[in-house]
Backbone bond lengths (Angstrom), bond angles and torsions (degrees), N, CA, C in turn:
res aa  C-N    CA-C-N  psi(-1)  N-CA   C-N-CA  omega(-1)  CA-C   N-CA-C  phi
1 M - - - 1.473 - - 1.525 108.71 -
2 P 1.349 116.18 129.98 1.467 118.28 178.72 1.530 110.83 -58.03
3 F 1.301 114.78 151.65 1.475 120.56 -174.23 1.537 112.09 -57.95
4 R 1.346 116.40 -41.44 1.461 118.21 -176.83 1.520 112.21 -64.16
5 F 1.379 116.73 -30.85 1.451 119.24 178.59 1.516 111.22 -75.04
6 Q 1.346 116.58 -29.94 1.459 120.07 175.81 1.529 110.39 -61.97
7 I 1.302 115.66 -42.11 1.479 120.30 179.49 1.515 110.52 -63.65
8 I 1.333 116.30 -47.02 1.460 120.23 -178.92 1.516 110.51 -61.97
9 N 1.328 117.07 -43.60 1.457 121.56 179.84 1.526 110.90 -62.21
10 F 1.328 117.06 -41.04 1.470 121.35 178.66 1.534 110.68 -60.78
11 I 1.336 115.00 -43.37 1.465 119.15 -178.73 1.513 110.61 -64.40
12 V 1.349 115.97 -45.53 1.462 120.07 -178.92 1.521 111.37 -63.12
13 M 1.347 116.73 -45.92 1.463 121.28 -176.43 1.526 112.13 -67.13
14 N 1.320 117.13 -28.53 1.474 120.83 -176.40 1.523 113.36 -102.15
15 Y 1.334 117.38 3.04 1.471 120.66 179.91 1.519 109.98 -70.01
16 K 1.300 116.98 133.94 1.460 122.44 174.93 1.525 107.65 -130.49
17 P 1.317 118.29 129.04 1.470 120.53 179.28 1.522 111.17 -64.11
18 I 1.320 116.21 146.68 1.470 121.01 177.91 1.524 108.95 -70.95
19 P 1.306 118.80 124.29 1.468 120.32 -179.85 1.528 110.85 -58.13
20 I 1.342 114.19 149.98 1.469 120.06 179.98 1.512 110.56 -59.17
21 I 1.343 116.24 -35.77 1.468 118.88 -179.11 1.518 111.87 -60.94
22 A 1.341 115.98 -33.43 1.463 119.44 178.62 1.511 110.79 -68.09
23 I 1.366 114.20 -40.01 1.470 118.06 178.38 1.516 110.12 -61.61
24 L 1.360 115.56 -43.41 1.463 119.35 178.81 1.514 111.27 -63.68
25 F 1.335 115.98 -35.41 1.460 119.54 178.35 1.520 111.14 -62.10
26 F 1.336 115.79 -47.22 1.455 119.48 179.56 1.517 110.90 -63.57
27 A 1.327 116.65 -38.40 1.470 119.77 178.53 1.515 110.53 -63.99
28 A 1.354 114.87 -41.10 1.465 118.70 178.79 1.507 111.36 -63.33
29 C 1.343 115.75 -38.95 1.467 119.41 177.99 1.518 110.60 -62.05
30 N 1.324 116.94 -40.75 1.456 120.23 179.91 1.518 110.74 -65.06
31 D 1.360 116.16 -40.52 1.460 119.17 178.00 1.515 110.82 -62.99
32 T 1.313 116.31 -41.34 1.459 120.45 179.51 1.519 110.91 -61.98
33 E 1.312 115.17 -43.38 1.462 119.04 -179.65 1.516 110.80 -63.22
34 T 1.351 116.59 -36.62 1.462 119.78 179.35 1.517 110.63 -64.91
35 S 1.341 116.48 -46.24 1.454 119.37 -178.41 1.523 111.22 -67.52
36 L 1.334 116.51 -37.52 1.460 119.44 179.52 1.519 111.48 -67.30
37 S 1.319 116.67 -35.35 1.454 119.36 -179.05 1.523 110.20 -64.15
38 Y 1.352 115.58 -25.10 1.470 119.19 178.22 1.518 110.99 -81.98
39 S 1.355 116.72 -41.91 1.456 119.70 -176.25 1.528 112.34 -78.83
40 N 1.320 116.52 -18.82 1.456 120.03 -178.25 1.529 113.03 -91.50
41 T 1.334 116.78 29.99 1.455 119.93 175.07 1.524 109.08 -70.34
42 I 1.316 116.55 172.28 1.456 122.00 -177.55 1.525 110.62 -59.43
43 V 1.299 116.40 131.65 1.469 120.54 174.35 1.525 107.73 -76.76
44 P 1.332 118.35 121.52 1.465 120.23 -177.35 1.527 111.95 -61.45
45 V 1.314 115.51 140.52 1.460 121.00 175.59 1.521 109.13 -91.10
46 A 1.313 116.45 166.08 1.464 120.84 177.32 1.526 109.23 -74.39
47 L 1.314 115.55 131.33 1.460 121.68 177.68 1.528 107.37 -100.43
48 N 1.321 116.48 102.14 1.457 121.24 -176.87 1.519 110.86 -83.17
49 Y 1.321 115.52 156.63 1.467 119.72 -177.44 1.527 109.73 -153.92
50 I 1.316 114.48 163.41 1.462 121.65 171.37 1.522 108.52 -126.37
51 V 1.318 116.10 145.76 1.461 121.06 175.34 1.521 108.07 -86.98
52 T 1.311 116.65 121.79 1.460 121.09 -176.47 1.524 113.01 -99.04
53 N 1.326 116.27 -30.26 1.464 120.75 -178.72 1.523 110.15 -152.06
54 V 1.324 114.99 155.73 1.457 121.72 172.39 1.526 107.58 -127.71
55 Y 1.326 115.62 127.84 1.463 121.93 -176.67 1.527 109.74 -121.09
56 P 1.330 116.97 157.22 1.473 118.96 174.62 1.524 110.43 -71.86
57 H 1.327 115.38 149.73 1.465 121.40 179.10 1.527 108.92 -138.49
58 D 1.305 116.55 142.64 1.458 122.03 -179.34 1.525 109.69 -65.29
59 S 1.325 117.05 110.95 1.461 121.13 -175.82 1.526 112.49 -76.56
60 T 1.339 117.71 0.11 1.463 120.28 174.29 1.530 111.12 -95.80
61 S 1.333 116.10 1.01 1.464 120.95 -177.20 1.534 110.79 -92.59
62 F 1.328 114.91 121.57 1.466 121.54 176.00 1.530 106.32 -88.65
63 T 1.311 115.93 80.99 1.462 122.91 -167.13 1.522 112.52 -59.92
64 E 1.342 115.25 126.45 1.459 122.13 177.21 1.528 112.11 -122.40
65 G 1.324 117.01 -26.19 1.461 120.42 179.42 1.512 110.26 -147.89
66 L 1.338 116.62 144.85 1.454 122.08 -179.36 1.520 108.25 -139.98
67 E 1.330 116.16 137.10 1.466 119.89 -176.68 1.526 109.48 -147.70
68 W 1.330 115.57 139.01 1.466 121.95 176.19 1.520 108.24 -113.01
69 H 1.341 116.53 124.23 1.461 120.00 -176.29 1.523 109.45 -149.99
70 D 1.328 115.78 127.87 1.477 121.45 179.39 1.522 111.82 50.25
71 N 1.327 114.88 49.35 1.460 121.86 175.06 1.535 113.21 64.44
72 T 1.312 116.00 25.85 1.466 121.02 -178.97 1.518 110.18 -137.70
73 L 1.333 115.82 146.07 1.459 122.08 -179.75 1.526 110.05 -98.34
74 Y 1.329 115.51 136.62 1.467 121.97 175.39 1.524 108.39 -122.65
75 E 1.321 116.11 143.69 1.462 119.83 -176.90 1.523 111.27 -140.31
76 S 1.323 114.88 140.26 1.460 121.82 171.74 1.519 108.13 -108.20
77 S 1.328 115.63 130.32 1.456 121.24 179.90 1.522 109.51 -114.26
78 G 1.347 116.22 143.96 1.449 121.16 -177.58 1.517 114.08 -103.40
79 E 1.325 114.89 -162.19 1.458 127.39 -175.61 1.538 109.85 83.45
80 Y 1.328 114.81 140.21 1.464 120.40 178.57 1.526 109.45 -71.58
81 G 1.306 115.12 130.74 1.463 121.00 179.22 1.506 114.31 94.63
82 T 1.336 117.60 -16.88 1.473 119.76 -179.56 1.524 112.23 -131.90
83 S 1.324 118.59 9.18 1.465 120.82 -178.76 1.519 110.68 -67.54
84 S 1.340 115.18 144.74 1.460 118.61 -175.54 1.521 111.23 -157.32
85 L 1.315 114.40 169.39 1.463 124.05 170.00 1.517 106.06 -125.22
86 T 1.342 117.11 126.31 1.463 120.32 -172.07 1.520 111.90 -134.48
87 K 1.319 115.47 138.10 1.459 123.07 169.66 1.523 106.38 -98.00
88 I 1.332 117.23 129.53 1.465 120.85 -165.92 1.520 112.74 -125.21
89 N 1.326 115.66 142.24 1.455 122.19 169.74 1.528 107.80 -79.17
90 L 1.318 116.72 115.40 1.457 120.64 -175.40 1.518 112.45 -59.49
91 D 1.310 118.08 -41.34 1.461 121.66 -171.93 1.525 113.65 -67.03
92 N 1.349 116.85 -37.00 1.464 118.20 -177.85 1.528 113.95 -116.55
93 G 1.311 116.83 -4.44 1.461 120.55 177.54 1.513 115.13 75.23
94 K 1.326 116.86 8.24 1.463 121.01 -177.18 1.530 111.51 -85.75
95 A 1.330 114.58 151.40 1.461 120.79 -179.81 1.526 110.80 -75.57
96 L 1.324 116.20 130.39 1.458 122.56 173.78 1.525 110.73 -94.86
97 Q 1.324 115.19 -26.55 1.458 121.75 -177.77 1.523 106.40 -160.46
98 K 1.335 116.76 139.98 1.466 118.23 -176.02 1.513 111.54 -147.55
99 L 1.316 115.53 139.13 1.459 123.12 174.67 1.521 107.68 -124.59
100 T 1.324 116.12 126.59 1.464 121.07 179.57 1.518 110.13 -99.62
101 L 1.321 116.75 130.96 1.458 120.84 -179.88 1.527 110.90 -78.97
102 E 1.321 115.99 157.40 1.456 120.51 174.38 1.526 109.28 -60.01
103 N 1.327 115.80 151.21 1.460 120.68 -174.62 1.524 113.81 -59.46
104 K 1.323 116.98 -22.58 1.466 120.12 -177.57 1.524 112.97 -80.26
105 Y 1.349 116.36 -4.63 1.463 119.81 -178.54 1.523 111.81 -110.96
106 F 1.318 115.14 142.37 1.464 123.49 177.25 1.532 106.25 -113.12
107 G 1.323 116.94 107.74 1.461 121.33 -176.46 1.516 112.43 -66.83
108 E 1.337 115.38 143.82 1.464 120.69 179.50 1.535 110.14 -132.29
109 G 1.336 117.73 -143.97 1.456 121.96 -172.51 1.518 114.31 -62.25
110 I 1.327 115.45 153.48 1.465 121.79 177.84 1.529 109.50 -131.19
111 T 1.326 114.37 158.82 1.457 121.49 169.25 1.518 108.59 -153.14
112 I 1.332 116.36 158.24 1.466 122.29 -178.82 1.515 108.62 -119.04
113 L 1.332 115.77 127.88 1.461 121.38 -178.57 1.518 109.38 -151.26
114 N 1.328 116.05 127.88 1.467 122.50 175.35 1.534 113.32 54.06
115 G 1.323 114.88 45.22 1.465 119.97 175.82 1.516 114.85 74.98
116 K 1.332 116.60 16.13 1.463 121.19 -179.86 1.522 110.21 -129.71
117 I 1.333 115.19 148.20 1.456 121.73 172.72 1.520 108.06 -105.32
118 Y 1.315 115.80 129.09 1.460 121.76 176.41 1.525 107.85 -107.30
119 Q 1.333 116.64 131.53 1.465 120.83 -179.47 1.528 110.09 -130.53
120 L 1.323 115.64 124.01 1.456 121.07 177.27 1.517 111.16 -82.38
121 T 1.332 115.72 163.15 1.462 121.80 170.63 1.522 108.07 -122.61
122 Y 1.307 116.04 156.09 1.464 122.68 -169.18 1.537 112.92 -67.49
123 K 1.329 117.00 -66.57 1.468 120.91 -176.89 1.521 113.27 -120.32
124 E 1.311 116.64 4.88 1.462 120.14 -173.57 1.525 113.36 -90.45
125 G 1.332 117.37 -6.16 1.457 120.85 176.97 1.511 114.59 64.93
126 K 1.336 116.49 31.77 1.458 121.30 -179.40 1.524 110.33 -123.35
127 C 1.325 115.46 137.50 1.460 121.56 167.57 1.515 107.07 -118.16
128 F 1.324 116.59 117.96 1.454 121.63 179.72 1.525 110.15 -90.55
129 V 1.325 115.57 142.36 1.460 121.58 178.95 1.527 107.80 -119.92
130 Y 1.346 116.20 122.97 1.459 121.77 -177.00 1.527 110.89 -118.64
131 D 1.310 114.71 154.91 1.461 119.83 168.37 1.521 108.13 -70.60
132 L 1.320 117.39 131.66 1.459 121.54 -175.03 1.525 112.54 -59.71
133 K 1.326 117.29 -39.50 1.467 120.55 -174.46 1.525 112.76 -80.72
134 T 1.313 117.22 -41.36 1.466 120.16 -172.13 1.521 114.55 -101.56
135 F 1.329 117.84 -15.19 1.472 123.84 -173.48 1.535 111.58 66.02
136 K 1.313 117.23 14.38 1.462 120.37 176.71 1.526 108.73 -71.32
137 K 1.337 115.70 132.58 1.458 118.54 179.78 1.526 110.27 -73.10
138 L 1.331 116.11 125.15 1.453 122.28 -177.57 1.524 111.99 -94.31
139 K 1.329 115.83 -37.52 1.462 120.70 -179.07 1.518 108.72 -167.52
140 E 1.299 115.51 175.81 1.461 120.39 172.97 1.526 109.15 -144.17
141 F 1.328 115.11 148.96 1.459 121.94 179.44 1.522 108.98 -115.55
142 N 1.311 115.38 152.29 1.461 121.50 174.42 1.524 110.03 -105.52
143 Y 1.307 117.61 145.79 1.457 121.74 175.60 1.519 109.03 -150.28
144 E 1.312 116.22 161.85 1.455 121.98 179.57 1.529 110.40 -96.33
145 G 1.322 115.29 148.45 1.461 119.89 178.48 1.515 112.07 88.89
146 Q 1.320 115.14 -172.96 1.453 121.31 -178.30 1.524 111.08 -86.81
147 G 1.325 115.28 157.03 1.459 121.78 172.11 1.518 109.22 -115.00
148 W 1.330 117.23 127.97 1.467 121.65 178.84 1.530 109.78 -119.28
149 G 1.320 117.64 -94.97 1.462 120.20 -178.12 1.514 111.76 -99.26
150 M 1.353 115.29 163.33 1.465 119.61 177.98 1.525 110.47 -152.44
151 T 1.339 114.83 145.82 1.460 122.98 174.27 1.519 107.15 -150.98
152 N 1.330 116.77 -170.23 1.465 120.29 175.77 1.516 109.35 -151.68
153 D 1.330 115.63 158.05 1.468 121.29 179.66 1.524 112.16 -105.27
154 G 1.333 116.69 19.39 1.455 121.56 -177.78 1.515 113.06 92.43
155 K 1.317 115.71 -12.32 1.457 121.35 -179.95 1.522 111.87 -132.47
156 N 1.330 116.49 -47.33 1.460 122.63 -176.65 1.519 111.54 -113.41
157 L 1.319 116.19 149.77 1.448 121.33 167.97 1.526 107.95 -79.01
158 I 1.331 116.46 145.31 1.464 121.63 178.26 1.525 107.37 -130.20
159 M 1.328 116.82 124.09 1.465 119.94 -177.96 1.532 110.02 -133.00
160 D 1.334 114.95 164.37 1.454 120.41 173.46 1.518 109.53 -128.91
161 D 1.348 115.44 173.09 1.466 118.90 -168.36 1.521 114.20 -142.70
162 S 1.297 118.68 22.09 1.475 126.76 -179.05 1.521 112.04 95.58
163 T 1.321 118.38 -11.06 1.454 121.24 178.67 1.531 109.14 -99.66
164 E 1.349 116.64 -162.85 1.465 121.23 175.35 1.527 111.91 -90.24
165 T 1.327 117.53 7.79 1.457 121.72 -173.70 1.525 112.43 -92.99
166 L 1.322 116.27 130.77 1.455 122.80 168.97 1.521 107.52 -104.66
167 T 1.333 116.61 127.30 1.460 121.84 -177.15 1.521 110.30 -111.80
168 Y 1.324 115.53 123.33 1.462 121.94 176.70 1.534 108.30 -89.82
169 R 1.357 116.70 133.34 1.455 121.26 -177.05 1.527 111.65 -132.18
170 N 1.305 114.61 151.10 1.463 121.95 175.42 1.532 108.63 -71.61
171 P 1.335 119.31 125.04 1.468 120.50 -177.09 1.536 114.10 -69.03
172 N 1.317 117.04 -16.95 1.468 120.60 -179.59 1.524 113.19 -91.25
173 T 1.330 116.51 -28.46 1.464 120.53 -176.15 1.525 113.39 -123.30
174 F 1.303 117.46 -16.53 1.465 125.87 -175.64 1.525 112.11 67.96
175 E 1.305 117.07 13.51 1.453 120.54 176.27 1.530 110.54 -68.95
176 I 1.325 115.99 146.13 1.457 121.20 -179.64 1.520 110.29 -72.62
177 I 1.325 116.00 129.58 1.468 122.07 177.14 1.526 110.27 -96.89
178 K 1.321 116.07 -47.41 1.461 120.63 178.11 1.522 108.94 -164.01
179 K 1.337 114.70 168.19 1.455 121.61 175.34 1.529 109.12 -131.94
180 I 1.330 116.05 144.25 1.461 119.84 173.28 1.529 108.39 -129.43
181 K 1.318 115.92 151.26 1.454 121.93 -179.83 1.529 109.76 -102.61
182 V 1.315 116.34 128.91 1.465 121.05 178.44 1.520 109.18 -86.82
183 R 1.331 116.80 132.84 1.458 120.75 179.42 1.529 109.75 -147.80
184 D 1.310 114.15 153.12 1.457 120.27 170.63 1.528 108.03 -116.16
185 N 1.306 117.57 -166.47 1.461 119.82 -176.47 1.518 113.03 -70.05
186 N 1.338 117.21 -8.24 1.463 120.70 177.47 1.524 113.08 -98.73
187 G 1.323 116.52 -3.89 1.454 119.84 -179.49 1.524 111.66 121.34
188 P 1.342 117.46 -157.57 1.469 121.13 -178.44 1.529 111.47 -59.67
189 L 1.326 116.27 143.65 1.464 121.24 179.00 1.531 108.67 -115.63
190 P 1.338 117.34 93.60 1.462 119.96 -178.13 1.528 112.41 -80.33
191 E 1.323 115.14 176.78 1.461 124.34 176.98 1.525 112.34 60.46
192 I 1.345 115.64 33.98 1.462 119.79 167.94 1.523 107.22 -61.83
193 N 1.311 117.02 134.77 1.466 119.51 -172.85 1.532 110.59 -119.15
194 E 1.310 118.34 -118.31 1.467 121.01 -176.51 1.523 111.34 -61.01
195 L 1.340 115.91 141.41 1.463 121.41 -173.19 1.525 111.28 -124.05
196 E 1.332 115.00 153.02 1.469 121.55 171.88 1.517 108.78 -149.67
197 Y 1.323 116.05 127.74 1.462 121.75 176.65 1.524 107.94 -94.54
198 A 1.334 116.74 122.04 1.463 120.42 -176.33 1.520 110.49 -145.26
199 D 1.325 115.99 122.68 1.470 121.59 176.33 1.536 112.38 51.14
200 N 1.315 114.84 46.68 1.473 122.88 174.62 1.522 114.80 71.71
201 F 1.327 117.23 16.92 1.456 121.88 173.09 1.524 109.11 -129.15
202 I 1.325 115.97 158.63 1.458 121.29 174.84 1.523 108.57 -107.62
203 Y 1.317 116.08 127.35 1.465 122.28 175.72 1.533 107.31 -105.03
204 A 1.319 116.54 139.45 1.464 119.36 -174.58 1.512 111.97 -144.73
205 N 1.332 115.18 142.80 1.456 121.13 165.29 1.520 108.51 -78.36
206 V 1.301 116.48 154.33 1.461 122.46 171.89 1.522 106.42 -119.36
207 W 1.319 115.92 123.81 1.460 121.65 -171.80 1.526 112.08 -54.26
208 K 1.329 115.03 130.71 1.466 124.68 177.75 1.526 113.65 67.54
209 R 1.324 116.98 15.61 1.461 119.66 176.44 1.521 109.02 -126.49
210 D 1.321 117.05 137.51 1.463 122.35 -177.00 1.524 110.48 -84.75
211 I 1.326 115.38 55.89 1.462 120.10 -179.54 1.521 110.38 -137.64
212 I 1.325 114.71 157.06 1.457 122.60 167.88 1.518 106.30 -121.72
213 V 1.323 116.93 128.39 1.456 120.78 179.92 1.527 109.82 -104.76
214 K 1.323 115.12 144.92 1.462 122.90 177.30 1.522 107.39 -106.55
215 I 1.332 116.40 122.52 1.456 122.18 -170.11 1.526 110.77 -115.79
216 N 1.318 116.14 134.93 1.459 121.28 170.36 1.527 107.80 -79.22
217 P 1.338 119.00 112.49 1.465 120.08 -174.90 1.523 114.21 -69.56
218 S 1.312 117.56 -15.10 1.464 120.41 178.79 1.526 112.05 -77.35
219 T 1.341 115.90 -32.26 1.463 120.40 -175.11 1.519 113.67 -117.03
220 G 1.337 116.97 -20.11 1.458 120.79 -174.04 1.515 113.50 82.88
221 S 1.320 118.03 1.58 1.465 121.59 -177.65 1.525 111.47 -77.20
222 V 1.311 115.65 135.45 1.464 121.30 171.85 1.517 107.52 -78.56
223 I 1.323 117.25 119.43 1.458 120.29 -175.91 1.528 112.58 -104.49
224 A 1.343 117.10 -15.30 1.466 119.81 179.60 1.523 109.10 -157.04
225 I 1.335 115.14 153.39 1.462 121.59 -179.53 1.529 109.17 -135.45
226 A 1.331 116.14 129.67 1.461 121.88 175.57 1.524 109.18 -102.91
227 D 1.312 116.05 127.70 1.460 122.51 177.55 1.537 108.30 -88.16
228 I 1.330 115.89 113.52 1.468 120.70 -175.36 1.525 111.31 -102.66
229 S 1.314 118.04 13.60 1.458 120.92 -174.25 1.527 112.60 -62.52
230 E 1.338 117.92 -31.52 1.467 119.63 179.10 1.523 111.24 -65.83
231 I 1.335 116.26 -35.96 1.469 119.32 176.42 1.517 109.96 -67.40
232 W 1.313 117.17 -38.72 1.463 120.92 176.89 1.532 110.39 -60.68
233 K 1.336 117.20 -39.13 1.462 120.36 177.78 1.520 110.68 -63.39
234 T 1.324 116.14 -35.28 1.462 120.16 177.59 1.524 110.79 -61.50
235 I 1.323 115.91 -40.85 1.467 120.22 177.19 1.520 110.23 -61.07
236 G 1.326 116.55 -41.65 1.450 120.54 178.27 1.520 112.28 -63.26
237 Q 1.312 115.62 -37.87 1.461 120.14 179.68 1.523 112.24 -67.44
238 Q 1.343 115.16 -23.18 1.464 119.42 176.50 1.532 111.49 -81.17
239 K 1.354 116.21 1.55 1.464 122.66 179.32 1.528 111.54 57.74
240 N 1.328 114.21 41.63 1.455 120.15 175.17 1.529 107.75 -91.09
241 D 1.318 116.06 79.60 1.457 121.77 -169.46 1.531 113.37 -64.83
242 K 1.309 117.41 -24.22 1.462 120.91 -177.36 1.524 112.10 -81.56
243 A 1.322 117.00 -13.76 1.467 120.98 -173.65 1.525 111.77 -57.64
244 E 1.331 114.37 138.77 1.461 120.92 177.00 1.525 109.19 -116.89
245 V 1.324 116.99 -148.64 1.457 121.07 -168.06 1.530 114.09 -69.88
246 L 1.330 114.25 154.42 1.462 122.32 170.63 1.518 108.84 -55.75
247 N 1.332 117.97 127.34 1.462 121.20 175.63 1.518 109.21 -167.30
248 G 1.323 116.07 117.86 1.456 121.26 179.45 1.512 110.63 134.63
249 I 1.343 115.92 113.31 1.463 121.51 178.07 1.524 108.48 -135.38
250 A 1.315 116.51 127.51 1.466 121.50 174.65 1.527 107.92 -132.08
251 Y 1.338 115.46 151.74 1.467 119.42 -175.10 1.518 110.71 -126.97
252 D 1.329 115.12 129.63 1.460 123.29 174.47 1.531 107.32 -99.27
253 S 1.337 116.34 101.20 1.461 120.22 -174.02 1.526 112.81 -69.68
254 L 1.323 117.76 -23.38 1.466 120.24 179.92 1.521 111.80 -73.78
255 K 1.315 116.91 -43.39 1.457 120.92 -178.49 1.534 112.73 -100.01
256 K 1.315 115.80 3.13 1.471 121.19 177.40 1.528 111.87 53.90
257 R 1.298 116.16 46.02 1.453 121.16 179.52 1.530 109.77 -128.55
258 F 1.329 115.01 155.95 1.450 121.83 176.76 1.526 109.04 -112.26
259 F 1.324 114.48 153.33 1.465 121.06 170.07 1.520 107.19 -116.31
260 I 1.324 116.68 133.04 1.461 119.82 177.94 1.521 109.82 -133.47
261 T 1.318 115.33 150.20 1.457 121.24 175.92 1.517 107.89 -155.52
262 G 1.345 116.65 -165.25 1.454 120.53 -179.25 1.514 111.20 -152.30
263 K 1.306 115.24 177.95 1.460 121.09 -178.03 1.532 110.35 -67.89
264 Y 1.321 115.06 120.94 1.465 123.42 -179.44 1.524 113.50 65.30
265 W 1.316 117.74 18.48 1.468 119.37 176.46 1.526 109.50 -71.47
266 N 1.320 115.94 146.83 1.465 119.71 175.54 1.529 112.22 -97.55
267 K 1.340 115.84 5.73 1.461 120.75 178.68 1.531 109.81 -133.32
268 L 1.307 114.27 149.19 1.462 122.82 171.39 1.517 106.62 -124.20
269 F 1.325 117.12 133.50 1.463 121.35 -172.39 1.528 111.52 -111.63
270 G 1.315 115.23 134.25 1.451 121.05 169.44 1.520 108.05 -92.17
271 I 1.345 116.80 126.12 1.456 119.78 -179.34 1.522 110.23 -132.96
272 K 1.325 115.33 158.38 1.457 121.95 173.20 1.518 108.67 -128.92
273 F 1.326 116.08 128.67 1.455 120.76 176.51 1.519 109.94 -82.44
274 N 1.342 115.58 145.18 1.465 119.59 178.09 1.519 111.04 -141.60
């Protein structure tokens, strides 16, 4: 028998099929690796900060969105019957300009892009677009699901909807461009709320938690967490009994400072992360 046939015959005679249990073992290993790859994301580090200033804040405002633009503060307030969009004097907390929404709308997150203010609504599926200077409504977009927080990266609108999903949208058409899932080392992080895009990262409140998370927008991974509970205690010490959860982040890119507040808070805080 030629040598090559001897080899083939040896292989055939000694071939044994892989037992099904082995196949299941390999499949189980693959499943384990998949789950581990999700849980082994970066463990967020502590995001330290200092409070640089304390400003007055309208304690009747159910804060849903906060924005700093051209040395001026803008705020969106929620609740049916009292929702509004307001331009605010930072030093005294007084309204410089105000637009009140119809009673059927619950105002949510806002962002400013290309001379326009975009304002989400909670369950009404509407995003209103206003002229930045006059607050005149220019158009409105429809979308499915809830509207919570909103920001932009200089090109796209970025919004959330009570889940761990951040949705990027075209500012001219509101069409969906992409979605990313926010997660920390424990898995998906739902109830992302107010948003702020700053220096190529997304900062977000998490509903009913006294934290601000710093998110890598390329991966959705939470890379740092700021504990804001001490600021919340300060609100309590001011005997602001109506105050609710932390909500509201704005960024001053010139002075590298953030402004934060909460629903019905009577104070707005200037902070710097370090």
